[in-house]
A tleap script that builds the chain and sets N, CA, C and O, in Angstrom:
source leaprc.protein.ff14SB
mol = sequence {
  NTHR ILE LYS VAL ASP ARG SER PHE VAL ARG
  ASP LEU PRO THR ASP VAL ASN ASP CYS ALA
  ILE THR LYS ALA VAL ILE ALA LEU GLY LYS
  ALA LEU ASP LEU THR ILE VAL ALA GLU GLY
  VAL GLU THR LYS ALA GLN GLU ARG PHE LEU
  ARG ASP GLN SER CYS ASP GLN ILE GLN GLY
  TYR LEU PHE ALA LYS PRO LEU SER ALA GLU
  ASP PHE GLY ALA PHE ALA ARG GLU HIE SER
  ILE SER LEU LEU LYS LYS GLN ALA ALA LYS
  GLY GLY SER PRO LEU ALA PRO PRO ARG ARG
  SER LYS ALA THR THR GLN GLN ARG LEU ALA
  ALA PRO CTHR
}
set mol.1.N position { 0.759 -1.188 -0.181 }
set mol.1.CA position { -0.061 0.249 -0.299 }
set mol.1.C position { 0.792 1.314 -0.088 }
set mol.1.O position { 1.694 1.447 0.738 }
set mol.2.N position { 0.350 2.114 -1.018 }
set mol.2.CA position { 1.233 3.456 -0.557 }
set mol.2.C position { 0.167 4.572 -0.517 }
set mol.2.O position { -0.779 4.680 -1.297 }
set mol.3.N position { 0.487 5.434 0.579 }
set mol.3.CA position { -0.526 6.071 0.794 }
set mol.3.C position { -0.067 7.641 0.258 }
set mol.3.O position { 1.139 7.822 0.088 }
set mol.4.N position { -0.910 8.651 0.020 }
set mol.4.CA position { -0.497 9.840 -0.434 }
set mol.4.C position { -0.859 10.883 0.860 }
set mol.4.O position { -1.955 10.991 1.410 }
set mol.5.N position { -0.067 11.348 1.062 }
set mol.5.CA position { -0.177 12.470 2.112 }
set mol.5.C position { -1.177 13.251 2.168 }
set mol.5.O position { -1.382 13.678 1.032 }
set mol.6.N position { -2.015 13.721 3.008 }
set mol.6.CA position { -2.676 14.800 2.924 }
set mol.6.C position { -2.091 16.260 2.489 }
set mol.6.O position { -2.589 17.115 1.757 }
set mol.7.N position { -1.073 16.242 3.077 }
set mol.7.CA position { -0.399 17.748 2.419 }
set mol.7.C position { -0.259 17.871 0.974 }
set mol.7.O position { -0.396 18.987 0.474 }
set mol.8.N position { -0.025 16.949 0.306 }
set mol.8.CA position { -0.427 16.935 -1.214 }
set mol.8.C position { -1.979 16.710 -1.298 }
set mol.8.O position { -2.388 17.499 -2.149 }
set mol.9.N position { -2.505 16.341 -1.039 }
set mol.9.CA position { -3.837 16.307 -1.499 }
set mol.9.C position { -5.040 17.719 -1.044 }
set mol.9.O position { -6.037 18.114 -1.648 }
set mol.10.N position { -4.392 18.211 0.300 }
set mol.10.CA position { -4.964 19.282 0.591 }
set mol.10.C position { -5.392 20.411 -0.708 }
set mol.10.O position { -6.592 20.527 -0.954 }
set mol.11.N position { -4.358 21.253 -1.544 }
set mol.11.CA position { -4.452 21.971 -2.689 }
set mol.11.C position { -5.254 21.451 -3.772 }
set mol.11.O position { -5.853 22.221 -4.524 }
set mol.12.N position { -5.324 19.788 -3.945 }
set mol.12.CA position { -5.626 19.335 -5.242 }
set mol.12.C position { -7.078 19.832 -5.470 }
set mol.12.O position { -7.889 19.909 -4.548 }
set mol.13.N position { -7.313 20.113 -6.555 }
set mol.13.CA position { -6.560 20.097 -7.996 }
set mol.13.C position { -6.213 21.409 -8.385 }
set mol.13.O position { -5.947 21.630 -9.566 }
set mol.14.N position { -6.186 22.252 -7.593 }
set mol.14.CA position { -5.707 23.663 -7.836 }
set mol.14.C position { -4.219 24.207 -7.937 }
set mol.14.O position { -3.797 25.287 -8.350 }
set mol.15.N position { -3.583 23.123 -7.433 }
set mol.15.CA position { -2.019 23.358 -6.844 }
set mol.15.C position { -0.945 22.638 -8.050 }
set mol.15.O position { -0.567 21.503 -7.760 }
set mol.16.N position { -0.608 23.020 -8.923 }
set mol.16.CA position { 0.038 22.315 -10.315 }
set mol.16.C position { 0.773 21.521 -9.788 }
set mol.16.O position { 0.766 20.414 -10.325 }
set mol.17.N position { 1.919 21.730 -8.274 }
set mol.17.CA position { 2.990 20.725 -8.055 }
set mol.17.C position { 2.312 19.322 -7.110 }
set mol.17.O position { 2.750 18.171 -7.135 }
set mol.18.N position { 1.309 19.759 -6.426 }
set mol.18.CA position { 0.304 18.791 -5.964 }
set mol.18.C position { -0.193 17.705 -7.090 }
set mol.18.O position { 0.200 16.541 -7.027 }
set mol.19.N position { -0.799 18.012 -7.797 }
set mol.19.CA position { -1.169 17.404 -8.801 }
set mol.19.C position { -0.346 16.386 -9.329 }
set mol.19.O position { -0.547 15.178 -9.453 }
set mol.20.N position { 1.033 17.406 -9.739 }
set mol.20.CA position { 2.104 16.339 -10.650 }
set mol.20.C position { 2.368 15.148 -9.742 }
set mol.20.O position { 2.359 13.991 -10.162 }
set mol.21.N position { 2.648 15.549 -8.243 }
set mol.21.CA position { 3.331 14.473 -7.500 }
set mol.21.C position { 2.288 13.460 -7.087 }
set mol.21.O position { 2.621 12.284 -6.945 }
set mol.22.N position { 1.074 13.844 -6.894 }
set mol.22.CA position { 0.010 12.601 -6.821 }
set mol.22.C position { -0.442 11.947 -7.905 }
set mol.22.O position { -1.173 10.963 -7.793 }
set mol.23.N position { -0.100 12.367 -8.916 }
set mol.23.CA position { -0.178 11.639 -10.626 }
set mol.23.C position { 0.995 10.843 -10.361 }
set mol.23.O position { 0.538 9.700 -10.397 }
set mol.24.N position { 2.226 10.748 -10.117 }
set mol.24.CA position { 3.220 10.552 -9.975 }
set mol.24.C position { 3.145 9.332 -8.960 }
set mol.24.O position { 3.595 8.279 -9.412 }
set mol.25.N position { 2.617 9.296 -7.574 }
set mol.25.CA position { 2.710 8.483 -6.443 }
set mol.25.C position { 1.770 7.380 -7.044 }
set mol.25.O position { 2.004 6.172 -7.008 }
set mol.26.N position { 0.449 8.101 -7.713 }
set mol.26.CA position { -0.388 7.049 -8.039 }
set mol.26.C position { -0.023 6.042 -9.354 }
set mol.26.O position { -0.436 4.888 -9.467 }
set mol.27.N position { 0.885 6.779 -10.361 }
set mol.27.CA position { 1.225 5.887 -11.299 }
set mol.27.C position { 2.124 4.881 -10.845 }
set mol.27.O position { 1.901 3.735 -11.237 }
set mol.28.N position { 3.372 5.141 -9.883 }
set mol.28.CA position { 4.054 4.251 -9.347 }
set mol.28.C position { 3.611 3.323 -8.574 }
set mol.28.O position { 4.269 2.290 -8.452 }
set mol.29.N position { 2.599 3.470 -8.001 }
set mol.29.CA position { 1.797 2.816 -7.319 }
set mol.29.C position { 0.853 1.252 -8.420 }
set mol.29.O position { 0.557 0.074 -8.224 }
set mol.30.N position { 0.789 1.770 -8.986 }
set mol.30.CA position { -0.291 1.226 -10.363 }
set mol.30.C position { 0.694 0.463 -10.519 }
set mol.30.O position { 0.464 -0.746 -10.557 }
set mol.31.N position { 2.117 0.960 -10.657 }
set mol.31.CA position { 3.232 0.081 -11.758 }
set mol.31.C position { 3.751 -0.963 -11.096 }
set mol.31.O position { 4.148 -1.937 -11.736 }
set mol.32.N position { 3.835 -0.923 -9.631 }
set mol.32.CA position { 4.079 -1.512 -8.384 }
set mol.32.C position { 2.791 -3.052 -8.213 }
set mol.32.O position { 2.990 -4.254 -8.044 }
set mol.33.N position { 1.642 -2.309 -8.349 }
set mol.33.CA position { 0.556 -3.266 -8.409 }
set mol.33.C position { 0.486 -3.003 -6.733 }
set mol.33.O position { 0.385 -3.931 -5.931 }
set mol.34.N position { 0.536 -2.004 -6.465 }
set mol.34.CA position { -0.059 -1.812 -5.245 }
set mol.34.C position { -1.265 -1.009 -5.020 }
set mol.34.O position { -1.702 -0.593 -6.093 }
set mol.35.N position { -2.059 -0.590 -3.856 }
set mol.35.CA position { -3.345 -0.059 -3.877 }
set mol.35.C position { -2.665 0.905 -3.069 }
set mol.35.O position { -1.831 0.702 -2.187 }
set mol.36.N position { -3.242 2.221 -3.584 }
set mol.36.CA position { -3.043 3.576 -3.568 }
set mol.36.C position { -4.064 4.222 -2.798 }
set mol.36.O position { -5.210 4.052 -3.215 }
set mol.37.N position { -3.883 5.086 -1.530 }
set mol.37.CA position { -4.841 5.585 -0.620 }
set mol.37.C position { -4.626 6.678 -0.366 }
set mol.37.O position { -3.602 6.893 0.283 }
set mol.38.N position { -5.467 7.804 -0.752 }
set mol.38.CA position { -5.332 9.057 -0.574 }
set mol.38.C position { -6.295 9.741 0.852 }
set mol.38.O position { -7.510 9.724 1.050 }
set mol.39.N position { -5.029 10.383 1.777 }
set mol.39.CA position { -5.593 10.519 3.237 }
set mol.39.C position { -6.055 12.145 2.818 }
set mol.39.O position { -5.607 12.827 1.897 }
set mol.40.N position { -6.966 12.453 3.696 }
set mol.40.CA position { -7.316 13.727 3.958 }
set mol.40.C position { -8.044 14.257 3.260 }
set mol.40.O position { -8.086 15.481 3.388 }
set mol.41.N position { -8.931 13.634 2.230 }
set mol.41.CA position { -9.956 13.993 1.195 }
set mol.41.C position { -11.108 15.032 2.113 }
set mol.41.O position { -11.701 14.602 3.102 }
set mol.42.N position { -11.258 16.238 1.660 }
set mol.42.CA position { -11.979 16.981 2.127 }
set mol.42.C position { -13.148 17.401 1.444 }
set mol.42.O position { -14.224 17.375 2.042 }
set mol.43.N position { -13.060 17.885 -0.036 }
set mol.43.CA position { -13.837 18.392 -0.556 }
set mol.43.C position { -14.179 16.968 -1.725 }
set mol.43.O position { -13.605 15.880 -1.771 }
set mol.44.N position { -15.438 17.546 -2.667 }
set mol.44.CA position { -15.507 17.037 -4.029 }
set mol.44.C position { -14.563 16.829 -4.810 }
set mol.44.O position { -14.177 15.671 -4.964 }
set mol.45.N position { -13.936 17.919 -5.518 }
set mol.45.CA position { -13.122 18.345 -6.404 }
set mol.45.C position { -11.757 17.443 -6.062 }
set mol.45.O position { -11.068 16.902 -6.927 }
set mol.46.N position { -11.530 17.395 -4.749 }
set mol.46.CA position { -9.997 16.859 -4.774 }
set mol.46.C position { -11.111 14.776 -4.751 }
set mol.46.O position { -10.604 13.894 -5.445 }
set mol.47.N position { -11.911 14.565 -4.254 }
set mol.47.CA position { -12.557 13.411 -4.371 }
set mol.47.C position { -12.489 13.258 -6.164 }
set mol.47.O position { -11.668 12.549 -6.745 }
set mol.48.N position { -13.335 13.926 -6.706 }
set mol.48.CA position { -12.975 14.006 -8.410 }
set mol.48.C position { -11.451 13.662 -9.211 }
set mol.48.O position { -11.064 13.056 -10.210 }
set mol.49.N position { -10.963 14.346 -8.250 }
set mol.49.CA position { -9.499 14.554 -9.245 }
set mol.49.C position { -8.926 13.103 -8.644 }
set mol.49.O position { -8.526 12.287 -9.473 }
set mol.50.N position { -8.880 12.797 -7.377 }
set mol.50.CA position { -8.237 11.397 -7.107 }
set mol.50.C position { -8.970 10.177 -7.464 }
set mol.50.O position { -8.406 9.129 -7.147 }
set mol.51.N position { -10.143 10.082 -8.075 }
set mol.51.CA position { -10.997 8.892 -8.875 }
set mol.51.C position { -10.597 9.289 -10.356 }
set mol.51.O position { -10.457 8.326 -11.110 }
set mol.52.N position { -10.411 10.427 -10.849 }
set mol.52.CA position { -9.786 10.778 -12.006 }
set mol.52.C position { -8.678 9.874 -12.191 }
set mol.52.O position { -8.632 9.102 -13.148 }
set mol.53.N position { -7.843 9.941 -11.365 }
set mol.53.CA position { -6.492 9.306 -11.477 }
set mol.53.C position { -6.477 8.001 -10.980 }
set mol.53.O position { -5.375 7.453 -10.963 }
set mol.54.N position { -7.569 7.295 -10.518 }
set mol.54.CA position { -7.664 5.868 -10.526 }
set mol.54.C position { -7.080 5.635 -8.937 }
set mol.54.O position { -6.816 4.469 -8.641 }
set mol.55.N position { -6.924 6.399 -8.186 }
set mol.55.CA position { -7.140 6.120 -6.825 }
set mol.55.C position { -7.389 4.971 -6.089 }
set mol.55.O position { -8.482 5.260 -5.603 }
set mol.56.N position { -7.227 4.310 -5.843 }
set mol.56.CA position { -7.850 3.099 -4.965 }
set mol.56.C position { -8.962 3.416 -3.959 }
set mol.56.O position { -10.177 3.228 -4.000 }
set mol.57.N position { -8.011 4.050 -2.884 }
set mol.57.CA position { -9.305 4.432 -2.149 }
set mol.57.C position { -8.838 5.491 -1.590 }
set mol.57.O position { -7.618 5.636 -1.519 }
set mol.58.N position { -9.857 6.607 -0.993 }
set mol.58.CA position { -10.321 7.809 -0.514 }
set mol.58.C position { -10.838 7.831 1.367 }
set mol.58.O position { -11.748 7.268 1.975 }
set mol.59.N position { -9.735 8.773 1.790 }
set mol.59.CA position { -10.315 8.703 3.063 }
set mol.59.C position { -9.869 10.121 3.693 }
set mol.59.O position { -8.832 10.771 3.559 }
set mol.60.N position { -11.310 10.402 4.595 }
set mol.60.CA position { -11.177 11.773 4.819 }
set mol.60.C position { -11.980 12.436 5.274 }
set mol.60.O position { -12.863 11.579 5.244 }
set mol.61.N position { -12.633 13.581 5.845 }
set mol.61.CA position { -13.623 14.422 6.751 }
set mol.61.C position { -14.746 13.843 5.478 }
set mol.61.O position { -15.739 13.277 5.933 }
set mol.62.N position { -14.667 13.938 4.022 }
set mol.62.CA position { -15.574 14.591 2.947 }
set mol.62.C position { -16.550 13.446 3.536 }
set mol.62.O position { -17.630 13.871 3.946 }
set mol.63.N position { -16.264 11.657 3.666 }
set mol.63.CA position { -16.652 10.653 4.098 }
set mol.63.C position { -17.250 10.691 5.384 }
set mol.63.O position { -18.467 10.696 5.568 }
set mol.64.N position { -16.146 10.725 6.515 }
set mol.64.CA position { -16.731 10.680 7.998 }
set mol.64.C position { -15.584 11.077 8.441 }
set mol.64.O position { -14.546 11.061 7.780 }
set mol.65.N position { -15.745 11.623 10.081 }
set mol.65.CA position { -15.045 12.261 10.903 }
set mol.65.C position { -14.323 10.858 11.379 }
set mol.65.O position { -14.616 9.744 10.945 }
set mol.66.N position { -13.201 11.189 12.480 }
set mol.66.CA position { -12.640 9.779 13.132 }
set mol.66.C position { -14.167 9.163 14.307 }
set mol.66.O position { -14.945 9.737 15.068 }
set mol.67.N position { -14.003 8.088 13.973 }
set mol.67.CA position { -15.235 7.643 14.806 }
set mol.67.C position { -14.822 6.448 16.312 }
set mol.67.O position { -13.897 5.648 16.171 }
set mol.68.N position { -15.373 6.479 17.230 }
set mol.68.CA position { -15.092 5.316 17.928 }
set mol.68.C position { -15.742 3.828 17.282 }
set mol.68.O position { -16.374 3.675 16.237 }
set mol.69.N position { -15.422 3.029 18.092 }
set mol.69.CA position { -15.785 1.532 17.392 }
set mol.69.C position { -17.310 1.673 17.618 }
set mol.69.O position { -17.969 1.180 16.702 }
set mol.70.N position { -18.001 2.213 18.588 }
set mol.70.CA position { -19.421 2.164 18.711 }
set mol.70.C position { -20.097 3.054 17.965 }
set mol.70.O position { -21.206 2.752 17.522 }
set mol.71.N position { -19.601 4.125 17.747 }
set mol.71.CA position { -19.805 4.662 16.865 }
set mol.71.C position { -19.953 4.512 15.351 }
set mol.71.O position { -20.869 4.892 14.621 }
set mol.72.N position { -18.749 3.821 15.044 }
set mol.72.CA position { -18.651 3.602 13.387 }
set mol.72.C position { -19.468 2.155 13.294 }
set mol.72.O position { -19.627 1.763 12.138 }
set mol.73.N position { -20.040 1.255 14.404 }
set mol.73.CA position { -21.093 -0.004 14.006 }
set mol.73.C position { -22.409 0.897 13.623 }
set mol.73.O position { -23.054 0.744 12.585 }
set mol.74.N position { -22.629 1.641 14.409 }
set mol.74.CA position { -23.670 2.662 13.833 }
set mol.74.C position { -23.711 3.239 12.373 }
set mol.74.O position { -24.561 2.962 11.526 }
set mol.75.N position { -22.648 4.087 12.226 }
set mol.75.CA position { -22.300 4.524 10.883 }
set mol.75.C position { -22.416 3.168 9.918 }
set mol.75.O position { -22.929 3.385 8.820 }
set mol.76.N position { -22.090 2.084 10.132 }
set mol.76.CA position { -21.977 1.121 9.026 }
set mol.76.C position { -23.144 0.410 8.872 }
set mol.76.O position { -23.424 -0.211 7.847 }
set mol.77.N position { -23.887 0.484 9.928 }
set mol.77.CA position { -25.259 0.041 9.566 }
set mol.77.C position { -26.060 0.989 8.943 }
set mol.77.O position { -26.699 0.584 7.972 }
set mol.78.N position { -26.221 2.541 9.372 }
set mol.78.CA position { -27.027 3.012 8.429 }
set mol.78.C position { -26.479 3.088 7.366 }
set mol.78.O position { -27.248 2.995 6.410 }
set mol.79.N position { -25.148 3.258 7.071 }
set mol.79.CA position { -24.652 3.303 5.605 }
set mol.79.C position { -25.089 2.307 4.985 }
set mol.79.O position { -25.161 2.633 3.800 }
set mol.80.N position { -25.514 0.982 5.168 }
set mol.80.CA position { -25.535 -0.394 4.439 }
set mol.80.C position { -27.063 -0.292 4.249 }
set mol.80.O position { -27.596 -0.909 3.326 }
set mol.81.N position { -27.712 0.397 5.016 }
set mol.81.CA position { -28.946 0.553 5.126 }
set mol.81.C position { -29.843 1.408 4.024 }
set mol.81.O position { -30.892 1.173 3.424 }
set mol.82.N position { -28.700 2.764 4.065 }
set mol.82.CA position { -28.961 3.461 2.540 }
set mol.82.C position { -28.445 2.884 1.262 }
set mol.82.O position { -29.020 3.082 0.192 }
set mol.83.N position { -27.328 2.149 1.380 }
set mol.83.CA position { -27.251 1.884 -0.039 }
set mol.83.C position { -28.065 0.659 -0.395 }
set mol.83.O position { -28.289 0.443 -1.586 }
set mol.84.N position { -28.615 -0.321 0.713 }
set mol.84.CA position { -29.891 -1.094 0.160 }
set mol.84.C position { -30.766 -0.406 -0.436 }
set mol.84.O position { -31.032 -0.720 -1.597 }
set mol.85.N position { -31.336 0.523 0.078 }
set mol.85.CA position { -32.587 1.804 -0.337 }
set mol.85.C position { -32.235 2.029 -2.010 }
set mol.85.O position { -32.992 1.946 -2.978 }
set mol.86.N position { -30.785 2.344 -1.938 }
set mol.86.CA position { -30.605 2.402 -3.365 }
set mol.86.C position { -30.443 1.785 -4.181 }
set mol.86.O position { -30.653 2.129 -5.344 }
set mol.87.N position { -30.120 0.944 -3.906 }
set mol.87.CA position { -29.977 -0.537 -4.981 }
set mol.87.C position { -31.467 -1.070 -5.229 }
set mol.87.O position { -31.869 -1.600 -6.265 }
set mol.88.N position { -32.204 -0.819 -4.061 }
set mol.88.CA position { -33.924 -1.318 -4.229 }
set mol.88.C position { -34.670 -0.365 -5.838 }
set mol.88.O position { -35.334 -0.634 -6.838 }
set mol.89.N position { -33.952 0.912 -5.138 }
set mol.89.CA position { -34.737 1.786 -5.708 }
set mol.89.C position { -34.086 2.133 -7.163 }
set mol.89.O position { -34.524 3.202 -7.589 }
set mol.90.N position { -33.189 1.526 -7.996 }
set mol.90.CA position { -32.612 1.293 -9.158 }
set mol.90.C position { -33.385 -0.265 -9.870 }
set mol.90.O position { -33.314 -0.601 -11.053 }
set mol.91.N position { -34.095 -1.019 -8.757 }
set mol.91.CA position { -34.476 -1.918 -9.400 }
set mol.91.C position { -33.552 -3.521 -9.181 }
set mol.91.O position { -33.882 -4.704 -9.275 }
set mol.92.N position { -32.157 -2.737 -8.821 }
set mol.92.CA position { -30.977 -4.028 -8.423 }
set mol.92.C position { -31.519 -4.990 -6.949 }
set mol.92.O position { -32.352 -4.573 -6.145 }
set mol.93.N position { -31.019 -5.945 -6.886 }
set mol.93.CA position { -30.800 -6.621 -5.761 }
set mol.93.C position { -29.819 -6.755 -4.751 }
set mol.93.O position { -28.621 -7.040 -4.764 }
set mol.94.N position { -30.735 -6.443 -3.775 }
set mol.94.CA position { -29.081 -5.576 -2.625 }
set mol.94.C position { -28.666 -6.914 -2.132 }
set mol.94.O position { -27.896 -6.785 -1.180 }
set mol.95.N position { -28.941 -8.373 -2.495 }
set mol.95.CA position { -28.132 -9.348 -1.989 }
set mol.95.C position { -27.516 -9.805 -3.236 }
set mol.95.O position { -27.154 -10.979 -3.314 }
set mol.96.N position { -27.371 -9.071 -4.136 }
set mol.96.CA position { -26.843 -9.656 -5.391 }
set mol.96.C position { -24.948 -9.161 -4.949 }
set mol.96.O position { -24.698 -8.259 -4.149 }
set mol.97.N position { -23.876 -9.965 -5.659 }
set mol.97.CA position { -22.518 -9.737 -5.333 }
set mol.97.C position { -22.093 -8.584 -6.016 }
set mol.97.O position { -22.771 -8.428 -7.032 }
set mol.98.N position { -21.226 -7.701 -5.858 }
set mol.98.CA position { -20.841 -7.041 -6.922 }
set mol.98.C position { -20.550 -7.612 -8.198 }
set mol.98.O position { -20.211 -8.794 -8.260 }
set mol.99.N position { -20.661 -6.768 -9.422 }
set mol.99.CA position { -19.926 -7.305 -10.519 }
set mol.99.C position { -18.594 -7.110 -10.860 }
set mol.99.O position { -18.211 -5.944 -10.957 }
set mol.100.N position { -17.641 -8.216 -11.105 }
set mol.100.CA position { -16.249 -7.935 -11.081 }
set mol.100.C position { -16.098 -8.089 -12.709 }
set mol.100.O position { -16.779 -8.835 -13.412 }
set mol.101.N position { -15.184 -7.324 -13.089 }
set mol.101.CA position { -14.656 -7.788 -14.472 }
set mol.101.C position { -14.022 -9.358 -15.013 }
set mol.101.O position { -13.603 -10.132 -14.152 }
set mol.102.N position { -13.992 -9.693 -16.257 }
set mol.102.CA position { -13.392 -10.859 -16.494 }
set mol.102.C position { -12.071 -10.951 -15.710 }
set mol.102.O position { -11.734 -11.785 -14.869 }
set mol.103.N position { -11.262 -9.654 -16.301 }
set mol.103.CA position { -9.742 -9.247 -16.073 }
set mol.103.C position { -9.691 -9.614 -14.351 }
set mol.103.O position { -9.024 -10.591 -14.012 }
set mol.104.N position { -10.276 -8.955 -13.494 }
set mol.104.CA position { -10.149 -8.942 -12.105 }
set mol.104.C position { -10.022 -10.656 -11.449 }
set mol.104.O position { -9.213 -11.206 -10.702 }
set mol.105.N position { -11.164 -11.073 -12.107 }
set mol.105.CA position { -11.135 -12.492 -11.780 }
set mol.105.C position { -10.090 -13.119 -11.770 }
set mol.105.O position { -9.479 -13.609 -10.820 }
set mol.106.N position { -9.771 -13.105 -13.331 }
set mol.106.CA position { -8.661 -13.831 -13.825 }
set mol.106.C position { -7.304 -13.398 -13.013 }
set mol.106.O position { -6.403 -14.223 -12.863 }
set mol.107.N position { -7.206 -12.144 -12.528 }
set mol.107.CA position { -6.143 -11.686 -11.648 }
set mol.107.C position { -6.166 -12.226 -10.497 }
set mol.107.O position { -5.063 -12.218 -9.951 }
set mol.108.N position { -7.282 -12.856 -9.707 }
set mol.108.CA position { -7.317 -13.031 -8.494 }
set mol.108.C position { -6.981 -14.464 -8.568 }
set mol.108.O position { -6.230 -14.844 -7.670 }
set mol.109.N position { -7.428 -15.515 -9.581 }
set mol.109.CA position { -7.290 -16.517 -9.782 }
set mol.109.C position { -5.934 -16.759 -9.645 }
set mol.109.O position { -5.568 -17.656 -8.886 }
set mol.110.N position { -4.550 -15.613 -10.715 }
set mol.110.CA position { -3.407 -15.851 -11.302 }
set mol.110.C position { -2.808 -15.944 -9.709 }
set mol.110.O position { -2.113 -16.878 -9.308 }
set mol.111.N position { -3.170 -14.933 -9.000 }
set mol.111.CA position { -2.437 -14.403 -7.845 }
set mol.111.C position { -1.769 -15.837 -7.256 }
set mol.111.O position { -2.412 -16.883 -7.171 }
set mol.112.N position { -0.357 -15.684 -6.867 }
set mol.112.CA position { 0.415 -16.491 -5.766 }
set mol.112.C position { -0.503 -16.424 -4.165 }
set mol.112.O position { -1.087 -15.533 -3.549 }
set mol.113.N position { -0.253 -17.799 -3.955 }
set mol.113.CA position { -1.160 -17.889 -2.569 }
set mol.113.C position { -0.078 -17.895 -1.161 }
set mol.113.O position { -0.546 -17.957 -0.024 }
savepdb mol mol.pdb
quit
């Protein structure tokens, strides 16, 4: 796992240097087949930039502030219920597993154990 420090995320997508560094870190992580995590995401613009660069995981106040274990349980339950309602409203089965691409499945099967 490679983490993109929040000091680089803070001024995304307006700071040219932070954009270049973040793009380079994500490209390096992808080339090494590592998971890239961006820390300190607080705005939709930052999230959009990171998603456009194919950042694997994004964390920060945009999604939730730090939570105790008890509060996290309540947050996870509420989020799950909300997600199930959205899937049902779209006519999808809330119990269906997420769709995976053929390439992803093949990579998992070929991965060393």
